C-alpha positions as CSV (number, residue, x, y, z in Angstrom):
1,M,19.3,-26.8,-0.6
2,A,18.9,-28.4,-4.0
3,L,15.7,-29.7,-5.3
4,G,14.4,-31.0,-8.7
5,A,11.8,-28.7,-10.2
6,S,8.2,-30.1,-10.2
7,N,6.5,-30.8,-13.4
8,K,3.1,-30.2,-11.5
9,T,3.8,-27.0,-9.8
10,P,5.5,-23.7,-11.0
11,V,8.8,-22.9,-9.4
12,V,7.3,-19.5,-8.2
13,E,4.6,-21.5,-6.0
14,D,7.2,-24.0,-4.7
15,A,9.6,-21.1,-3.9
16,R,6.7,-19.3,-2.1
17,L,5.8,-22.6,-0.1
18,A,9.4,-22.9,0.9
19,G,9.6,-19.4,2.0
20,L,6.4,-19.9,4.2
21,A,8.0,-23.0,5.8
22,W,11.2,-21.0,6.3
23,E,9.1,-18.3,8.3
24,R,8.0,-21.0,10.8
25,L,11.4,-22.0,11.6
26,P,12.8,-21.1,15.1
27,D,15.0,-18.1,15.6
28,P,17.6,-17.8,14.7
29,K,16.7,-18.5,11.2
30,P,19.5,-19.5,8.7
31,Q,20.1,-17.8,5.6
32,L,19.0,-20.2,3.0
33,A,18.8,-20.4,-0.7
34,V,17.1,-23.4,-2.7
35,Q,18.3,-24.2,-6.1
36,F,15.8,-25.7,-8.3
37,Y,17.2,-28.0,-11.0
38,F,15.3,-28.6,-14.2
39,P,15.5,-31.7,-16.7
40,S,17.0,-29.3,-19.3
41,G,19.9,-28.6,-17.1
42,Q,18.9,-25.2,-16.3
43,D,18.7,-24.1,-12.7
44,Q,17.1,-21.2,-10.6
45,I,18.2,-20.1,-7.2
46,V,15.6,-18.5,-4.8
47,Y,16.7,-16.9,-1.5
48,L,14.5,-17.4,1.4
49,G,14.1,-14.8,4.2
50,P,15.4,-11.5,4.2
51,H,17.9,-10.7,1.4
52,A,19.0,-8.0,-0.8
53,P,16.8,-7.7,-3.8
54,H,18.3,-7.9,-7.4
55,L,17.7,-4.4,-8.8
56,T,17.3,-3.9,-12.6
57,P,19.1,-1.2,-14.3
58,K,15.7,0.7,-14.5
59,E,15.4,0.3,-11.0
60,I,18.7,1.7,-10.1
61,E,18.3,4.6,-12.5
62,L,15.1,5.5,-10.8
63,L,16.5,5.2,-7.5
64,H,19.6,7.4,-8.6
65,G,17.2,10.0,-10.0
66,I,15.4,10.1,-6.9
67,W,18.4,10.3,-4.7
68,L,19.9,13.1,-6.9
69,E,16.6,15.1,-6.6
70,L,16.4,14.7,-2.9
71,S,20.2,15.3,-2.3
72,N,19.6,18.8,-3.8
73,E,16.6,19.4,-1.5
74,V,18.2,18.6,1.7
75,A,21.8,19.9,1.2
76,P,24.0,20.3,3.0
77,D,22.5,17.2,4.8
78,E,24.3,13.9,3.9
79,I,22.0,11.5,1.9
80,H,23.0,8.1,0.4
81,H,21.0,5.6,-1.9
82,H,20.2,3.6,1.0
83,D,18.7,6.5,2.9
84,V,16.1,6.8,0.1
85,V,15.4,3.2,-0.1
86,H,14.9,3.1,3.7
87,F,12.9,6.2,3.9
88,A,10.5,4.8,0.9
89,L,10.1,1.6,2.8
90,E,9.0,3.2,6.0
91,E,6.7,5.6,4.2
92,L,5.1,2.4,2.5
93,Q,5.0,0.6,5.6
94,R,3.2,3.5,7.3
95,D,0.8,3.7,4.5
96,M,-0.1,0.1,4.6
97,S,-1.0,0.4,8.3
98,N,-3.4,3.3,8.0
99,S,-6.4,4.3,5.6
100,K,-4.1,4.3,2.6
101,R,-3.9,0.4,2.6
102,R,-6.4,-0.3,-0.1
103,E,-5.0,2.4,-2.3
104,V,-1.3,1.1,-1.9
105,I,-2.7,-2.5,-2.8
106,G,-4.6,-1.3,-5.7
107,N,-1.4,0.8,-6.9
108,L,0.7,-2.4,-6.5
109,R,-1.8,-4.5,-8.6
110,Q,-1.6,-1.9,-11.3
111,H,2.1,-2.0,-11.3
112,L,2.4,-5.7,-11.4
113,Y,-0.3,-5.6,-14.2
114,K,1.8,-3.0,-16.2
115,I,5.0,-4.8,-15.8
116,R,3.9,-8.4,-16.4
117,N,5.2,-8.4,-19.9
118,R,8.6,-7.2,-19.1
119,R,9.3,-9.6,-16.5
120,V,12.0,-12.3,-17.3
121,P,10.3,-15.6,-17.7
122,V,10.4,-17.8,-14.7
123,L,11.7,-21.4,-15.4
124,G,8.9,-23.7,-14.5
125,A,6.1,-21.3,-14.7
126,R,2.7,-22.4,-16.0
127,G,2.5,-22.4,-19.7
128,E,6.3,-22.9,-20.5
């Protein structure tokens, strides 16, 4: 789907609203990407629904380091990078469904605050 970027709302908000609308679609939901076009000629693609995340080199290095450490601990059992991701996501999901939820949300907010200046600017964000 292609859209012209709004000059009244940031793309991240339009993308969030599009994602919420996608969630209300009946199953089976289509895989969908929204491409926002800007008057400058630039564009930005946002994927709706489940999709593989774009990992930065730093995130890949972090994942690899954790995999390396864990692979030594569980040897001779076989472990892959996706096993580490799957395990971490299940642990996070478990923590969010019990008494650790507030702690998880607080830690996430601290993480987002810490990285806010390292994010690549999003086209159409407020102040640009």
